[in-house]
N, C-alpha and C positions, 0 to 999 in steps of 0.2 A: 230475423227468425222466419223460416218458411216451413210449412207443413208439407207432407207428401201431396203433390197435386193429383187430384182424382182424374183429371182430364189431360194429363201431360201428353203432348204430341210426340210420338216416337216415330222416326222415319226409317223405313226399310231401305235395303241396299239399292234398289232401282231408283227410288226417289233421291237417294244420296248422289247417284251418278248424275241425275239431272241437275241437282244443285251445284255439283262440282263444275258444271259447264257454264255457270253464271259468272258474271264479271267479278274480278277479285275484290272490288270494294264491298261486295255484298257478303264477304266471308269474315267480316270483323266480328260478328256475333257468333257465339258457339252454336253448333248444331247438335241436337239430341238425336241419337241413332238407336236402332234396335237391330241386333244381329241374331238371326234365328239359330237355335241349337236343337238337338234331337228331343230334349225334354222341355223346351220352352224358348227362352231368348235371354241374351245378355244385353243390357242397356249400357250405352256409352254416351259421351259428349265429346265432340270433335271441336277443338279450339284452333283458331288460326287458319293458316294456309291449307286449302284442300286440293291444290294443284299437284302436290308431290306426296309421296308416301310419308305418313306422319311417324312420330315416336309413339309407341304403344305404352301407356302408363298404367301400372298395376299397383293397387293399394295393399296395405297390410291386413293382418288378421282382425276381423270384426269391424274394419273401417270401410270406406267406400271412396269413390272418385273425388269427394270433397277434400280429401287429404292433400290434394295438389293445388287448392284454391289460391294460396298466397304465393306459390312459386311460379305458376303459369304466366302471370303478367311480366315476369322478369326474364323469361327465356327468349332466345333469338327468334325473330319474327319470320324468318324464311322457311321454317319448318312448323307444320301443325303438330298438335299433340292430341291423340285419341285416348281419352281416359275412360276406363270401363269400371262397372261394378261387377265383381266376380259373382258367380252363382251363389244365391242365398244372401247376398249383401246388397245394400242400397235398393235400387228399383229392379234389379234383375230377378229372373224367375228362381223360385226355390225348387230343389229336387223333389220328386214325388215322395209321398209318405212311405216310410220303411226303407228308404235309400240313404245310406250314410255318405257324407262328404269325404272325399279322398284327395290327397295331394295330386294324384295323376289326373283327376278330373280337371283341375285348374291348368295343368300342363296341356291337356287337350284343347282347352279354350283358346290358348295362343295359336295352336295349329289350325283350329277351325276358323279363327278370325283371318289368319293368313290366307286360307283357302277361299274364304268369302270375298276378300278383296283382290285375290290374285297376286299376292306378294310372294316373290321368290325369297326375299330376305326380310328381316324385321329388325327395327331398332327398339330397344326396350329400356324403360325406366321403372324401377321397382323399389318398393319399401318393405322391409321386415319380412313377413311370410312370403311375399312375392319375390323378394330378393333371393330367398332360398330356392324358390321355384325357378327363377331365372338362372341360378347357378347350375341346376340340373339341366335346364333347357340348353344352356351354352355348352355343357359337356356332351350332350347327346346330338346337338345340331349346330356345331360351331360354324359350319359352312352356310348356314341360313341366318346367321346373326351378324349384323354389321356394326352394332354398337350396343353396349350395355352399361347402364348407370344404376348402381345398387346403393340404396340408402340404409346404412347401419346394420347390415348383415352380409357376410361374405360366403357362408357355406350352410349346409343343412345341419340340423341338430343331431347330437349323439347322446344317448343315455347308456350307462353301464347295464348289463343284462338284468340284474335284479330290479333296478329302477324301471327299465323298459317293460318288464313283465307287469309290474304294478301299474304303470301308465296304461298299458293296453287293457287290463282288467277294469280299471277305473273309467277309462274313456268309453268302453263298451257299455258299462252300466249307466253312466250319465247320459250317453247318447240315447239309450232306450227310454229314459225318463223324458228327455227333450222331444223325442219322436212322439210320445204320447201327448205331450203338451201341444205339439204341432197339430196333431189330429183334433184336439179339443178346441184349439184356437179357431177352427172353422165354424164351431158352434157357439162359442162365447168369447168375448173380447179379453185379451190378456190384461194383467194389472196395469193401471194407468198412474202416471206421475206428473207433477208440475214440471215446467221447463227447467226451473232451478234444480229440482231434484235430479232430473236427467243429467244435467251438467255435472253435478257432484258424483253421480254414479259413473259417468265416463271418466272423469278426472281421476277418481279413485281406482277404477278398473285398469287404467293405463299406468298405474303406479306413479301418477303425477307427470307423466310424459306429455300429456295434452293439458295445458293450463285452462282454467275455467273460461277465459276470454276467447279461446280458440275452439272450444267444444262444439260450437254451433256448426263449424265446417263439417264435422262428422255427423252430428245429430240430424242435420237437415234431411239427409237421405236415409236415415236408419230408424226413424220414428214416424208414426201416423197419429193424427188427431183422434182422440177418443170420441165415440158417438154417444157415450153415456155421461161423460163429464166435460163440459164445454171448455174448461181451462186446463185440461190434462191431455197427456199423450202416452202412447205405449210403443214399445220396441217392435218394429215391423220386420227387421231383419230376421233371418232364420236362426233360432236359438241352437239348432243342431250344429251350426258352424263352429260353436265353441268347442265341440268335441270332434272336429274333423281328424282324419287319420294322416299323420305326418309321414314324410319319407325320411326315414332315419338312415344314416350312413356311419359306419365305423370309421375311425381315423384312416386306416389303410385304403378303404373304399373312397372316402372323400379326396384323399391325395391322388388316387388314380383318376377320379373324375376331373380334378384340376389339371392334370397333365394333358388331357385331351383339348383343353382350351388354349389354342395357339393362334396368334395373329388376329385376335378379336379385340377391338378397342373396348376396354373394360375399366370403368371408373367406379371406385368404392369410396363412399363418404361415411366416416364414423362420427357419431355424435360424441362430443367430449365428455358428457355426463352419463353416457350409456355404457353398459358392459356387455352388449350383445356381440361385439367384436372383442374377443379376449385372447388370452394365451393359447386357448385351444384352437383358435383360428390361425395361429401363426404358421403352421406347416403348410396349409393351403395357400396363404398369402405368399410365402417364400417360393412355392412352386409356381404360382401365377407370375411372380416377378421374374423368375429365372427363365420360364418357358415362353412368356408372352411379352414382347417388347412394347405393347400398347397398354399395359396394365398400370393403373395409378391408384394410390391410396392416399386419401386426405382426411384430416380431422378438422371438424368445424364445431364451433362452440354451440352446444345445445344438447337436448335430451334425445331419446329414441326417435321422436317426431321432429328431428332437427329441420327437416325440409319445410314443415308447417310453421314452426316457431321462429326459425332464423332463415327465412327464404333468401334474404339478401346474401348471407354468408354462403349458402349452398350454390346460389346462382353464380357467384364469383368464381367458384370452382368448376362447375359443369358447363358454363357458357363457352369458355375457351376450348374445352374438350369437344363440345358439339361442333363448334366452328371449325375445328381442326379435322374431325373425322367425318362430318357431314356438312361441308361448306356449301354456301348457297350457289345455285346456278343463277346467272344474272337475269335470265328471262323469268325466273320465278320470285325474285327478290322484290319486296315492296316496302316502302318507307313512308312515314308521314311527310307532309310537305316541308316541314322545317328540320327534318331529321337527316343527318349526314350518313352516308354509307360507312359501315365499319371499315377499319384499316385493312383487314384481311380481304374484304370484298374489293376495295380499291386496288389492292395489289393484284388480285385475281384479274380484275378488269384490265389493268396495265399489261399483264402477261398475255391476255387474249389479244389485245391491240397489237402488241409487239409481234406475236405469231402471225397475225394477219398481214402486218407490214412486211415481214420476211417473205410471205407467200407472194405478195404483190411485186416485190423486187425480183423474185425468181421468175415470175411470169413476164415482167418487162425485159429481163435479160435474155429470155428465150425468143423474144420477138425480133 
């Protein structure tokens, strides 16, 4: 269990560039980063290789980058993973008082990170709310996306008009209450709870998707230690995120969005115990299958947080997908002393050697 560090060292982009020039063996430890945004900053943690463009990992609603803790050690080592806390979550900046969170704000975060690092393309791995976000991103910018892994959601949400009207009214009213609480939190500390109470709140709030033994992965970056009660904590994430404004799409609109996603490696994983991918998702899935030869849909045993609770099962699906669509370059591949190169890398090396041999024979024949 770790509380929010008051003196956590966050590294800006210039310092990151300096660290990226250091020897590869120094990159075993993750690097905390801070990416400036117009309203503040987004905090991230870069795991693994920093010599090549990483996978950008985005968490679900009210979670944070801790959601990837159990999966990250199982992923291929030739690619790094840059996990971020979305605005208002984890250690990232909160939006100013009076400003509501909107789906488009999170979409712009992806574009701003790409601009910060000078990426022409991006590889995305996303869960839940962020999987919806990445579905929209893929439909708007398919030419800027070279790989998408979505966990347990395949499209944006749709509510029938009467339900959508009620949703908007309720969301606005509850946001106003949370915005007042946000202002008051600057003057007095929010309610505090024991760690065990927080675990039960998260477990219940996730409808049992996050088991009690895994709650600490999310809580570590979403709470702060109370200054009034030594053994208690309070939620430090922005409560206004609970009532962010979603990007709703009617079935015809969602279908049209799906039709724009062509030739994009797209892997969707459904948790077997989750209903977030249901019959209403089928039309989008059918379009993606028919229009995109690189689309895959797999079911893995687990809840909505299948990547956290059954990381091994998820890794067995996405590792071959990553190796196929973003294979290692030999000059950037690193292994432990006793570790053997994966078969796909060995085959790649043999192909390179054979190509070089052909070139040598041609040069000799010209002499």
